[in-house]
BADRENPA-620708 format. One record per residue (C-alpha): residue in one letter; x, y, z. Coordinates in steps of 0.5 Angstrom, whole numbers, plus 500, padded with zeros to 3 digits. Layout:
BEGIN
{res: A; xx: X; yy: Y; zz: Z}
...
END
This chain:
BEGIN
{res: M; xx: 228; yy: 391; zz: 441}
{res: K; xx: 234; yy: 390; zz: 436}
{res: A; xx: 235; yy: 393; zz: 430}
{res: S; xx: 235; yy: 386; zz: 426}
{res: R; xx: 229; yy: 384; zz: 429}
{res: V; xx: 225; yy: 390; zz: 427}
{res: F; xx: 227; yy: 389; zz: 420}
{res: G; xx: 225; yy: 382; zz: 420}
{res: L; xx: 218; yy: 384; zz: 423}
{res: I; xx: 218; yy: 389; zz: 417}
{res: C; xx: 220; yy: 385; zz: 412}
{res: L; xx: 215; yy: 379; zz: 414}
{res: A; xx: 209; yy: 385; zz: 414}
{res: M; xx: 211; yy: 387; zz: 407}
{res: V; xx: 211; yy: 379; zz: 405}
{res: V; xx: 204; yy: 378; zz: 408}
{res: N; xx: 201; yy: 385; zz: 405}
{res: C; xx: 204; yy: 383; zz: 398}
{res: A; xx: 200; yy: 376; zz: 399}
{res: A; xx: 194; yy: 380; zz: 400}
{res: I; xx: 194; yy: 385; zz: 395}
{res: F; xx: 196; yy: 380; zz: 389}
{res: A; xx: 192; yy: 374; zz: 387}
{res: Q; xx: 194; yy: 369; zz: 382}
{res: T; xx: 189; yy: 364; zz: 379}
{res: V; xx: 189; yy: 359; zz: 373}
{res: S; xx: 183; yy: 360; zz: 368}
{res: S; xx: 178; yy: 354; zz: 368}
{res: D; xx: 180; yy: 351; zz: 361}
{res: G; xx: 188; yy: 351; zz: 364}
{res: N; xx: 190; yy: 355; zz: 358}
{res: Y; xx: 192; yy: 362; zz: 362}
{res: L; xx: 195; yy: 364; zz: 368}
{res: L; xx: 192; yy: 370; zz: 371}
{res: F; xx: 195; yy: 375; zz: 376}
{res: K; xx: 190; yy: 381; zz: 379}
{res: D; xx: 193; yy: 387; zz: 383}
{res: S; xx: 191; yy: 391; zz: 388}
{res: F; xx: 188; yy: 396; zz: 383}
{res: G; xx: 184; yy: 391; zz: 380}
{res: M; xx: 188; yy: 390; zz: 374}
{res: T; xx: 188; yy: 383; zz: 371}
{res: T; xx: 195; yy: 381; zz: 367}
{res: L; xx: 195; yy: 375; zz: 363}
{res: W; xx: 201; yy: 372; zz: 366}
{res: K; xx: 203; yy: 366; zz: 362}
{res: Y; xx: 199; yy: 362; zz: 356}
{res: N; xx: 199; yy: 355; zz: 358}
{res: G; xx: 196; yy: 353; zz: 351}
{res: N; xx: 198; yy: 350; zz: 345}
{res: A; xx: 194; yy: 353; zz: 340}
{res: A; xx: 197; yy: 356; zz: 333}
{res: V; xx: 192; yy: 361; zz: 333}
{res: V; xx: 190; yy: 365; zz: 339}
{res: A; xx: 185; yy: 370; zz: 340}
{res: I; xx: 186; yy: 372; zz: 347}
{res: P; xx: 179; yy: 373; zz: 351}
{res: S; xx: 177; yy: 380; zz: 354}
{res: V; xx: 174; yy: 377; zz: 360}
{res: I; xx: 177; yy: 370; zz: 363}
{res: D; xx: 173; yy: 367; zz: 368}
{res: G; xx: 170; yy: 374; zz: 370}
{res: E; xx: 176; yy: 378; zz: 370}
{res: T; xx: 178; yy: 383; zz: 365}
{res: I; xx: 184; yy: 382; zz: 362}
{res: T; xx: 188; yy: 389; zz: 362}
{res: K; xx: 195; yy: 387; zz: 360}
{res: I; xx: 199; yy: 382; zz: 357}
{res: G; xx: 205; yy: 380; zz: 362}
{res: A; xx: 212; yy: 380; zz: 361}
{res: D; xx: 214; yy: 373; zz: 358}
{res: A; xx: 207; yy: 371; zz: 357}
{res: F; xx: 208; yy: 368; zz: 351}
{res: K; xx: 215; yy: 368; zz: 350}
{res: N; xx: 218; yy: 362; zz: 346}
{res: C; xx: 211; yy: 359; zz: 344}
{res: S; xx: 214; yy: 357; zz: 337}
{res: F; xx: 208; yy: 354; zz: 335}
{res: L; xx: 204; yy: 360; zz: 335}
{res: T; xx: 202; yy: 363; zz: 328}
{res: S; xx: 197; yy: 368; zz: 330}
{res: V; xx: 195; yy: 372; zz: 336}
{res: T; xx: 189; yy: 377; zz: 336}
{res: I; xx: 189; yy: 382; zz: 343}
{res: P; xx: 183; yy: 384; zz: 346}
{res: A; xx: 181; yy: 392; zz: 346}
{res: T; xx: 181; yy: 391; zz: 354}
{res: V; xx: 189; yy: 391; zz: 354}
{res: T; xx: 193; yy: 397; zz: 355}
{res: S; xx: 200; yy: 394; zz: 356}
{res: I; xx: 204; yy: 389; zz: 353}
{res: E; xx: 210; yy: 388; zz: 357}
{res: N; xx: 217; yy: 386; zz: 356}
{res: S; xx: 219; yy: 380; zz: 352}
{res: A; xx: 211; yy: 378; zz: 352}
{res: F; xx: 212; yy: 375; zz: 345}
{res: M; xx: 219; yy: 374; zz: 345}
{res: G; xx: 222; yy: 368; zz: 341}
{res: C; xx: 215; yy: 366; zz: 337}
{res: T; xx: 219; yy: 365; zz: 331}
{res: A; xx: 213; yy: 362; zz: 327}
{res: L; xx: 208; yy: 368; zz: 329}
{res: T; xx: 206; yy: 371; zz: 322}
{res: S; xx: 201; yy: 376; zz: 324}
{res: V; xx: 199; yy: 380; zz: 330}
{res: T; xx: 192; yy: 384; zz: 331}
{res: L; xx: 193; yy: 390; zz: 336}
{res: P; xx: 187; yy: 394; zz: 339}
{res: G; xx: 187; yy: 402; zz: 339}
{res: S; xx: 187; yy: 401; zz: 347}
{res: V; xx: 194; yy: 399; zz: 347}
{res: R; xx: 198; yy: 405; zz: 350}
{res: K; xx: 205; yy: 401; zz: 351}
{res: I; xx: 209; yy: 396; zz: 348}
{res: G; xx: 215; yy: 394; zz: 352}
{res: N; xx: 222; yy: 392; zz: 351}
{res: Y; xx: 223; yy: 386; zz: 346}
{res: A; xx: 216; yy: 385; zz: 346}
{res: F; xx: 216; yy: 382; zz: 339}
{res: A; xx: 223; yy: 381; zz: 339}
{res: G; xx: 226; yy: 375; zz: 335}
{res: C; xx: 219; yy: 374; zz: 332}
{res: S; xx: 223; yy: 373; zz: 325}
{res: S; xx: 216; yy: 371; zz: 321}
{res: L; xx: 212; yy: 376; zz: 323}
{res: A; xx: 210; yy: 380; zz: 317}
{res: A; xx: 203; yy: 382; zz: 318}
{res: L; xx: 202; yy: 387; zz: 324}
{res: T; xx: 196; yy: 391; zz: 325}
{res: L; xx: 197; yy: 398; zz: 328}
{res: P; xx: 191; yy: 402; zz: 329}
{res: G; xx: 191; yy: 409; zz: 330}
{res: F; xx: 194; yy: 410; zz: 336}
{res: V; xx: 193; yy: 417; zz: 340}
{res: E; xx: 198; yy: 416; zz: 345}
{res: N; xx: 203; yy: 411; zz: 345}
{res: K; xx: 210; yy: 408; zz: 348}
{res: I; xx: 213; yy: 403; zz: 344}
{res: D; xx: 220; yy: 401; zz: 347}
{res: K; xx: 226; yy: 400; zz: 344}
{res: R; xx: 228; yy: 394; zz: 341}
{res: A; xx: 220; yy: 392; zz: 341}
{res: F; xx: 221; yy: 389; zz: 334}
{res: E; xx: 228; yy: 387; zz: 334}
{res: G; xx: 229; yy: 381; zz: 329}
{res: C; xx: 222; yy: 382; zz: 326}
{res: I; xx: 226; yy: 381; zz: 319}
{res: S; xx: 219; yy: 379; zz: 315}
{res: L; xx: 216; yy: 386; zz: 317}
{res: S; xx: 214; yy: 390; zz: 311}
{res: S; xx: 217; yy: 397; zz: 310}
{res: E; xx: 210; yy: 400; zz: 310}
{res: T; xx: 210; yy: 397; zz: 317}
{res: V; xx: 216; yy: 399; zz: 319}
{res: A; xx: 215; yy: 406; zz: 317}
{res: S; xx: 208; yy: 406; zz: 321}
{res: L; xx: 212; yy: 404; zz: 327}
{res: V; xx: 217; yy: 410; zz: 326}
{res: R; xx: 211; yy: 415; zz: 326}
{res: L; xx: 209; yy: 412; zz: 332}
{res: G; xx: 215; yy: 413; zz: 336}
{res: Y; xx: 219; yy: 407; zz: 335}
{res: R; xx: 226; yy: 408; zz: 335}
{res: G; xx: 229; yy: 401; zz: 336}
{res: R; xx: 232; yy: 396; zz: 331}
{res: I; xx: 228; yy: 392; zz: 326}
END
């Protein structure tokens, strides 16, 4: 068998396996696109709603939300406030990037990772509720351009290990 044919069969097998491992669904209300991996972790992949104030449910259509996916709320210029449920452990890269009207975010103590540029460009963000993290990883530039954050919040971020620019 030619090497190119073997390679093609391997690639096809990988694609079939990936399709079986990952499942993507739209919530019954149409506001959330969910992504479930082979480990049973469900990511809020995309927000399709238009509410200014969002309290992300901990369970959507029977699936427990454990991550806010990369770009999930990116450039939602109408979003002013978001509350993240205690089931979420990770906020991925650029999840809320460019949400210029976002003024307040409530993070649960369950969040252990905030990705690169997660809240970058949220220039109106003035209220950030940070619980007492025990372990955490706040990536560089997670809050870049958040010029409305109070000096007290900035000091809390630095104590938690954030070293990016605000």
